C-alpha positions in Angstrom: -60.6 36.2 -6.6 -57.7 33.4 -6.5 -57.8 31.3 -3.1 -61.5 31.1 -2.2 -62.0 27.6 -3.9 -59.6 26.2 -1.5 -58.4 27.9 1.6 -54.7 28.0 2.7 -53.9 25.8 5.9 -49.8 26.4 5.9 -48.2 27.7 9.2 -48.5 31.3 7.6 -51.8 30.9 8.3 -52.8 28.8 11.3 -49.7 29.8 13.4 -47.6 32.6 12.5 -48.3 35.5 15.1 -46.6 39.3 14.9 -46.5 39.7 18.5 -46.6 43.1 20.0 -46.0 44.7 16.1 -48.8 45.9 13.7 -47.0 44.8 10.4 -44.2 42.4 9.6 -42.2 41.4 6.6 -40.5 38.2 6.3 -38.1 37.7 3.7 -36.4 34.1 3.1 -32.4 34.5 2.8 -33.3 33.2 -0.8 -35.0 36.4 -2.0 -32.8 38.7 0.5 -29.8 37.6 -1.8 -31.7 37.9 -5.3 -32.3 41.4 -3.6 -28.1 41.8 -3.1 -27.6 40.1 -6.6 -30.2 42.8 -8.5 -28.3 45.6 -6.8 -24.9 44.2 -7.7 -26.1 43.7 -11.4 -27.4 47.4 -11.3 -24.1 48.6 -10.2 -22.3 46.5 -12.4 -24.1 47.8 -15.5 -23.0 51.4 -14.6 -20.4 52.7 -16.9 -17.6 53.6 -14.6 -18.9 50.9 -11.9 -15.9 50.4 -9.3 -16.8 46.3 -9.1 -16.0 46.1 -12.6 -12.4 47.1 -11.5 -10.0 44.4 -10.4 -9.0 45.2 -6.5 -6.2 44.8 -4.6 -5.6 45.0 -0.8 -2.3 44.3 1.1 -0.8 44.1 4.5 2.9 44.6 4.7 4.8 41.6 5.6 1.8 39.1 5.8 0.5 39.1 2.7 -2.2 40.7 0.0 -4.9 40.1 -2.5 -4.3 41.2 -5.8 -6.2 41.0 -9.3 -9.4 40.3 -7.3 -12.8 40.3 -9.4 -15.7 40.7 -6.7 -19.2 39.1 -7.2 -22.5 39.4 -6.1 -22.7 39.3 -2.0 -24.1 36.6 0.0 -25.5 36.4 3.5 -26.6 33.6 5.2 -29.3 33.9 8.0 -28.1 31.9 11.1 -30.3 30.0 13.5 -28.3 29.2 16.5 -30.0 32.3 17.9 -31.0 32.1 21.2 -29.0 34.9 22.4 -28.7 37.1 19.2 -31.5 37.3 17.1 -30.1 40.6 14.7 -26.7 38.9 13.3 -26.0 37.2 10.0 -22.8 36.1 8.0 -22.1 38.2 5.4 -20.1 36.6 2.3 -17.8 38.0 0.2 -18.0 35.9 -3.3 -14.8 36.2 -5.5 -14.5 35.6 -9.4 -11.0 36.0 -9.2 -7.9 36.6 -7.6 -4.8 35.8 -6.1 -4.3 35.6 -2.4 -0.3 35.6 -1.5 0.3 34.7 1.7 3.5 34.9 4.1 3.8 32.7 7.2 6.4 31.6 9.3 8.7 28.1 8.4 8.4 25.9 11.6 11.2 23.8 12.9 11.3 20.3 14.2 9.9 21.4 17.5 6.9 23.2 15.8 8.2 26.6 16.7 9.1 29.5 14.0 12.5 28.4 12.3 15.3 31.0 12.6 18.1 31.4 10.1 21.7 32.1 10.9 21.1 35.7 11.7 18.5 35.1 14.1 15.6 36.2 11.9 12.6 33.9 11.2 12.2 32.2 8.3 9.1 33.0 6.2 7.4 31.3 3.0 4.9 32.6 0.5 2.2 30.7 -0.8 -0.3 31.7 -3.7 -3.7 31.0 -4.2 -6.4 31.2 -6.6 -9.4 32.9 -5.2 -11.7 31.5 -8.0 -14.9 30.4 -6.2 -14.3 31.8 -2.8 -16.4 32.8 -0.2 -14.9 34.8 2.3 -17.3 34.9 6.0 -18.0 38.0 8.7 -20.6 37.7 11.0 -22.5 41.0 11.3 -25.1 42.8 13.1 -27.7 44.6 11.2 -28.3 48.5 11.2 -30.4 51.0 10.0 -29.0 53.8 7.7 -31.1 56.5 6.2 -30.1 57.7 3.1 -30.6 61.3 2.2 -33.5 62.3 -0.5 -31.0 63.6 -3.2 -29.7 59.7 -3.7 -30.0 58.0 -6.7 -31.8 55.0 -5.0 -35.0 57.3 -5.1 -35.0 57.7 -8.5 -34.4 53.4 -9.2 -37.2 52.9 -6.9 -39.9 55.4 -8.6 -39.8 57.5 -5.2 -40.0 61.4 -5.6 -37.6 63.5 -3.5 -39.3 65.3 -0.6 -41.8 62.4 -0.1 -40.3 60.0 2.2 -37.7 59.1 3.7 -36.1 55.9 2.7 -34.6 53.6 5.6 -32.1 51.5 4.2 -31.6 47.9 6.1 -27.9 46.9 5.5 -24.8 45.2 7.4 -23.3 47.1 9.8 -19.8 46.6 8.4 -18.1 48.4 11.5 -19.5 44.7 13.4 -17.6 42.6 10.8 -16.0 39.5 12.9 -13.8 37.1 10.2 -15.3 33.8 10.5 -12.9 31.6 9.2 -14.8 28.2 9.7 -17.6 29.4 7.5 -15.2 30.4 4.6 -14.8 28.2 1.5 -11.6 28.6 -0.3 -12.1 26.7 -3.5 -11.9 23.2 -3.0 -10.3 23.6 0.8 -12.0 24.5 3.9 -10.4 26.0 7.1 -8.9 22.9 8.7 -6.9 21.9 5.8 -5.0 24.9 6.7 -1.6 24.9 9.0 -1.5 26.5 12.3 0.9 29.1 11.0 -1.2 29.6 7.8 -4.1 30.4 9.5 -2.4 32.9 12.1 -1.3 34.6 8.8 -4.3 34.4 7.3 -6.6 35.8 10.4 -4.1 38.3 10.7 -4.3 39.7 7.1 -8.2 39.3 7.0 -8.7 41.2 10.0 -6.1 44.2 8.9 -7.7 44.5 4.9 -11.1 43.7 6.0 -12.1 47.5 6.3 -11.0 47.9 2.7 -12.2 44.7 1.7 -15.7 45.4 2.8 -15.7 49.0 1.6 -15.9 48.3 -1.9 -18.7 45.9 -1.0 -20.9 48.7 0.9 -22.4 50.0 -1.7 -24.2 46.7 -2.8 -25.4 45.6 0.6 -28.9 46.5 0.9 -30.9 43.9 2.2 -34.5 45.6 2.8 -36.2 48.7 2.4 -38.6 50.2 4.8 -40.7 53.4 3.8 -41.1 56.0 6.5 -43.2 59.1 6.3 -41.5 62.7 6.6 -44.5 65.0 6.6 -43.6 66.0 2.8 -45.6 64.4 0.1 -47.4 65.1 -3.6 -51.0 65.8 -3.3 -51.8 63.2 -5.3 -50.1 60.3 -4.3 -52.0 58.0 -2.1 -50.9 58.1 1.7 -49.8 55.1 3.6 -52.7 54.0 5.4 -50.5 53.4 8.5 -47.3 55.2 8.6 -44.2 53.2 10.3 -43.3 54.5 13.5 -40.4 52.1 14.7 -38.7 49.1 13.0 -37.1 46.1 15.0 -35.1 43.5 13.0 -34.3 39.9 13.9 -33.5 36.6 12.5 -36.0 33.4 12.4 -35.5 29.9 11.6 -37.3 28.2 8.8 -38.9 24.4 10.1 -39.5 21.8 8.1 -43.3 21.1 8.4 -42.9 17.7 7.4 -39.7 17.0 9.6 -39.8 15.0 12.8 -37.5 16.1 15.8 -36.3 18.7 12.4 -33.3 20.9 13.6 -33.1 24.1 12.0 -29.9 24.9 10.0 -27.9 27.6 8.4 -25.8 27.9 5.0 -26.3 28.3 1.2 -27.8 24.8 0.2 -31.7 23.5 -0.2 -33.8 24.6 2.3 -30.9 26.3 4.4 -31.6 29.5 2.2 -35.1 29.8 3.9 -34.2 30.7 7.1 -35.7 34.5 7.7 -35.3 38.1 8.2 -37.7 40.0 9.7 -38.8 43.7 9.5 -41.0 44.6 12.5 -42.8 47.5 12.4 -45.1 49.7 14.9 -47.2 52.4 13.0 -48.8 55.5 14.1 -47.8 56.6 17.5 -47.2 53.1 18.7 -43.6 52.6 20.2 -41.5 49.3 19.9 -42.5 46.7 23.1 -40.5 46.7 26.3 -36.9 44.9 25.3 -37.7 41.6 26.7 -40.7 41.3 24.1 -39.2 42.8 21.5 -38.2 39.1 19.6 -40.8 37.5 17.8 -40.5 33.7 19.3 -40.6 30.7 16.7 -44.1 29.7 15.9 -44.1 28.4 12.6 -43.1 29.1 9.1 -43.9 32.8 7.2 -43.8 31.8 3.8 -44.8 28.3 2.1 -42.1 28.0 -0.6 -39.3 25.3 -0.7 -36.2 24.8 -2.3 -35.2 21.2 -1.7 -34.9 19.2 -4.9 -35.7 21.8 -6.8 -34.6 21.1 -10.7 -32.0 23.8 -11.9 -34.1 24.9 -14.8 -37.0 25.2 -12.0 -37.8 29.1 -11.7 -39.6 29.4 -8.6 -42.3 32.2 -7.8 -40.4 34.7 -6.0 -43.2 35.6 -4.1 -43.3 32.5 -2.3 -40.2 33.4 -0.3 -41.3 36.4 1.4 -44.3 37.5 3.2 -46.1 41.1 4.6 -48.2 40.3 7.8 -50.4 43.5 9.1 -52.2 43.0 12.2 -56.3 42.7 12.9 -55.4 45.8 15.1 -54.5 47.6 11.8 -56.5 45.9 8.8 -59.8 45.3 10.6 -60.1 47.4 13.6 -58.3 50.1 12.0 -59.4 50.4 8.5 -62.1 47.7 7.4 -64.1 48.0 10.3 -64.4 52.1 9.8 -65.6 51.7 6.4 -67.9 48.8 7.0 -69.9 50.8 9.9 -71.8 52.8 7.5 -74.1 49.6 6.4 -75.2 49.5 10.1 -77.5 52.4 10.0 -79.0 52.6 6.5 -81.5 49.6 7.0 -81.8 49.7 10.9 -85.3 50.1 11.9 -86.5 51.9 15.3 -89.4 52.5 17.3 -90.2 53.6 20.7 -93.7 53.0 20.6 -96.8 51.0 19.8 -100.1 52.8 20.1 -103.9 50.9 19.8 -107.8 52.5 20.4 -110.9 51.0 20.2 -114.2 52.8 20.5 -117.9 52.8 19.5 -119.6 56.0 19.2 -121.2 55.6 16.3 -120.3 52.1 15.1 -117.5 50.2 16.5 -113.5 51.0 15.4 -110.3 50.7 16.2 -106.9 51.9 15.2 -103.2 51.2 15.1 -99.9 53.6 15.4 -96.5 53.4 15.9 -93.2 55.5 15.3 -91.5 53.3 12.8 -88.2 54.8 11.2 -85.8 53.0 9.0 -82.0 54.3 8.9 -80.9 56.7 11.3 -81.6 56.8 15.2 -83.4 59.2 16.6 -80.6 61.2 18.4 -77.8 59.4 17.1 -75.2 60.7 14.3 -73.4 58.6 12.2 -70.1 58.9 13.8 -71.8 57.6 17.0 -69.7 54.4 18.3 -73.5 52.7 18.6 -72.9 52.0 14.9 -69.7 50.5 15.5 -69.1 46.3 14.7 -68.0 44.6 18.1 -66.5 41.4 18.1 -68.3 38.3 19.5 -66.8 37.0 22.0 -65.4 33.1 22.1 -66.0 33.1 18.3 -63.2 31.3 16.2 -62.3 32.5 13.9 -63.0 36.0 15.0 -66.3 37.5 13.8 -67.7 40.9 14.5 -71.4 41.8 14.9 -74.0 44.8 14.7 -76.9 44.2 16.9 -80.0 46.1 18.0 -83.2 45.4 19.2 -87.0 46.9 20.3 -88.7 44.0 21.8 -91.9 44.6 23.0 -93.9 48.1 22.3 -97.1 47.5 23.6 -100.5 49.2 23.5 -103.9 48.4 25.1 -107.2 49.8 25.0 -111.0 48.8 26.0 -114.3 50.5 25.7 -118.0 49.4 26.6 -121.1 50.4 26.4 -125.3 49.5 25.7 -124.3 45.7 25.6 -121.1 46.2 23.9 -117.6 45.6 25.0 -114.3 45.5 23.3 -110.5 45.0 23.8 -107.6 45.7 21.7 -103.8 44.7 22.2 -100.9 45.4 19.7 -97.2 44.8 20.3 -94.4 46.1 17.7 -90.6 44.8 17.9 -88.0 45.4 15.5 -84.0 44.0 15.3 -81.3 43.7 13.2 -78.3 41.6 13.0 -75.5 42.4 10.7 -72.2 40.3 10.9 -68.8 40.3 9.2 -67.0 36.8 9.1 -64.0 35.3 7.2 -62.3 32.1 6.8 -58.7 31.7 7.6 -56.4 31.0 4.5 -58.7 32.6 2.0 -59.5 35.8 0.2 -63.1 36.8 1.0 -64.7 38.3 3.9 -68.7 38.1 3.9 -70.9 40.9 5.4 -74.3 40.0 5.9 -77.3 41.5 7.6 -81.0 41.2 8.4 -83.5 43.6 9.8 -86.7 42.9 10.8 -90.0 44.7 11.8 -92.8 42.7 13.0 -96.3 44.1 14.2 -98.8 42.0 16.1 -102.4 43.4 16.8 -105.3 41.3 18.8 -108.9 42.6 18.7 -111.8 41.0 20.9 -115.5 42.0 20.6 -118.1 41.0 23.0 -122.0 41.5 22.2 -125.1 40.9 24.4 -127.0 39.7 21.0 -124.9 38.7 18.5 -121.8 36.8 17.9 -118.6 37.4 19.9 -115.5 38.5 17.5 -111.9 37.3 18.1 -109.2 38.4 15.5 -105.6 38.3 15.1 -103.8 40.8 12.4 -99.9 40.6 11.7 -97.2 42.1 9.6 -93.8 41.0 9.5 -91.3 42.2 7.1 -87.8 40.7 6.7 -84.9 42.6 4.6 -81.5 40.4 4.2 -78.8 41.5 2.5 -75.2 40.0 1.7 -71.8 42.0 1.0 -68.8 39.7 -0.4 -65.2 41.4 -0.6 -62.7 39.7 -2.4 -59.0 40.8 -1.6 -57.0 41.5 -4.3 -53.4 43.2 -4.0 -52.2 45.3 -7.0 -48.1 45.6 -7.5 -47.9 49.6 -6.4 -48.2 48.7 -2.9 -51.8 48.8 -2.8 -54.8 46.6 -1.8 -57.9 46.5 -3.5 -60.9 45.1 -2.1 -63.8 43.9 -5.1 -67.4 44.0 -3.7 -70.0 41.8 -4.9 -73.6 42.7 -3.2 -76.9 40.4 -2.8 -79.8 41.6 -2.3 -81.6 43.0 -0.5 -84.1 40.7 -0.4 -87.4 41.1 1.5 -89.9 38.4 3.1 -93.3 39.6 4.2 -95.7 37.4 6.4 -99.4 38.8 6.6 -102.1 37.4 8.4 -105.8 38.9 7.8 -105.0 42.2 7.3 -107.4 44.9 7.9 -106.6 47.2 10.6 -102.6 47.2 9.9 -103.1 47.9 6.2 -102.5 51.1 5.8 -99.5 50.8 8.1 -98.3 48.4 5.5 -98.1 50.6 2.8 -96.3 53.2 5.6 -93.4 50.2 6.5 -92.9 49.1 2.6 -92.3 52.9 1.5 -90.1 53.1 4.7 -87.8 50.0 3.7 -88.1 51.2 0.0 -86.4 54.3 0.7 -83.8 52.7 3.0 -83.1 50.1 0.3 -82.4 53.0 -2.3 -80.0 54.3 0.0 -78.4 51.7 0.5 -78.0 50.9 -3.0 -76.2 54.2 -3.0 -74.2 53.6 -0.3 -72.9 50.3 -1.3 -71.7 51.6 -4.6 -70.0 54.5 -3.0 -68.3 51.7 -0.4 -67.5 49.6 -3.5 -65.6 52.7 -5.3 -64.0 53.2 -1.9 -62.4 50.1 -0.9 -61.4 49.7 -4.8 -60.2 53.2 -5.5 -57.7 55.4 -4.3 -59.2 55.5 -0.5 -58.4 51.8 -0.6 -56.0 50.5 2.1 -52.3 51.8 0.8 -49.5 49.1 2.0 -45.7 50.2 3.5 -43.0 49.9 0.9 -44.7 50.0 -2.5 -42.8 50.5 -5.6 -39.9 48.3 -3.4 -42.0 45.2 -3.0 -44.4 43.7 -5.0 -47.6 42.4 -3.1 -49.7 39.1 -4.5 -52.5 36.8 -3.2 -54.0 38.6 -0.1 -55.4 36.4 2.1 -56.2 36.6 6.0 -54.7 34.9 9.1 -56.1 32.9 11.9 -56.4 36.0 14.0 -57.7 37.9 11.2 -54.4 39.1 9.9 -53.7 40.5 6.5 -51.2 38.4 5.0 -49.8 39.1 1.2 -46.8 37.3 -0.4 -44.1 39.6 -1.3 -40.7 39.9 -3.1 -38.7 43.0 -4.4 -40.5 44.4 -7.4 -37.3 44.2 -9.6 -35.8 41.4 -9.2 -35.9 38.4 -10.9 -35.3 35.1 -9.5 -32.0 33.5 -10.4 -31.2 35.8 -12.5 -27.3 35.1 -12.6 -25.9 31.6 -14.4 -23.1 31.2 -15.6 -23.7 30.4 -19.4 -22.1 27.2 -19.9 -23.3 25.7 -16.7 -26.6 25.0 -15.2 -25.4 25.5 -11.7 -27.6 28.2 -10.4 -25.8 30.5 -7.4 -26.0 29.0 -4.1 -26.5 25.2 -4.9 -23.0 24.9 -2.9 -20.5 27.1 -1.8 -17.9 26.3 -4.6 -19.4 27.0 -7.9 -18.3 30.0 -10.1 -20.0 33.4 -9.2 -20.6 33.8 -13.0 -21.2 37.3 -14.8 -24.4 37.9 -15.8 -24.7 37.5 -19.6 -25.5 41.3 -20.3 -21.9 42.2 -19.1 -18.4 41.8 -20.6 -17.0 38.2 -19.5 -13.9 38.4 -17.6 -11.2 37.0 -19.0 -10.6 33.1 -18.7 -8.1 32.1 -15.7 -6.6 28.5 -15.4 -9.0 26.8 -12.4 -6.2 26.0 -10.0 -8.7 24.6 -7.4 -7.6 26.5 -4.5 -4.0 25.2 -4.8 -0.8 27.2 -4.0 2.6 27.2 -5.0 5.7 28.3 -2.6 7.8 30.5 -4.0 
């Protein structure tokens, strides 16, 4: 029980909506880049990794790249996306390398200068690529890995159990974006017009080979889809993904006035999101015009501005998983809890009274009280479903029954004596489910009441008249507190605390109803015993293997489950095998992504590259 002392009141609880989808993963640029970095590190740790090799790329007559060592890639989530919500900038980050560029020599008139033989004169410049970032705009796409792929083993997924959909950059859509590049200590506008032309020509021609070497380490996220084959002992996903849509989404400073989102690799620019939006079961994607989730608050609470270099932010502050109320409550929890609605539910259809005086005056009372299952209704009957309370905010659910005004009447009289008797029996049940947005607690509570009323009048010609009232009222109350607890393998455990049942009895001049008091007491005691057994089974069900199984367990680590304002289940998530900021230059405390000019260093687990002179991106003319 983590958050019930103080509820979360930020956008992710009070504003965010998942639209027409059933569940959404919202990952900040920062956490996605951590995932890219971890993937790069895993590939670098392989003995024969191609990423350790120096790379060369050339375009005859225009230029070439040689001696290049490429670091972990980065993405930048674009925020100016009114027309396009599925694109990112992909940054190739260079540790070392030389870019040799051949460009035309311009004459005084600004046109290419020709020599005596009429050929255009050229010059060649060399640029150190240390700290370079070459940017490409890309669309995102889905690829399906074969079951034999090694990534199954790394993620702990057994072949044949699931197919793994790998969300990665679509390299065939790549477009060179020079204005977003960083060339050491230079930017695009520092180059001359002919240098720009030559540069664009070379990069455009070699981009396929350039990006091809990075394809293996460009995984941005994972989604699991059921294939129909699974290990019997492995818990099934409670809601199986059916269709997936992805988009970008801006982070908005909640404290900013007239704040405009921006994209980049500094500070809170790294908090813009990639959303992986899923439908489940047989539900398809919404119509194309309703497919993108509109801007409506932040999905996460973590911030990256003014963070000290040595800070290690909790990675789960930068990723979120939302499951709709339609799935979590309607599709899962309410179905589990409905069993509580018949175990202590009283019912009756009649109340009978009788009065007479054969040898001496007497009266009697009877009714057909049952506590538990209703006559003619099975446990699966929709009658026992919790129903949403119209207009409640936050939404709550209730199960309500009432049997009011079952009446009986009788009278008798002779030989100067007469009597009347009137009886009334009623019962009702009210069980409710409620939650506080931003907390991890769900309250389930119930009250069942049985009320018997008996009125007796006796009139005599000789002697005193009698006017007697009797009443027997039973009220049974109970409370079930559910505490949401995530576990790291993708499950959601719900721990329960049970209070009650407690019984309150009201008695008034019991005489005629005395025998029925014992009957009522026994009926409720049996029901209370049944509820105790049922409550134990339910608690084990919610906390055990039949609990809610979330998607992408083993890929994502789930933490701090709470409830949103509309009853959505919200969890903080991070890639389960990623340590935040794992890559630092051992001699420099500046973290990766602080700005666009720092060196992309190797992790200390790997052999350090030979030192190279820092030329600051300058050039020499041959």
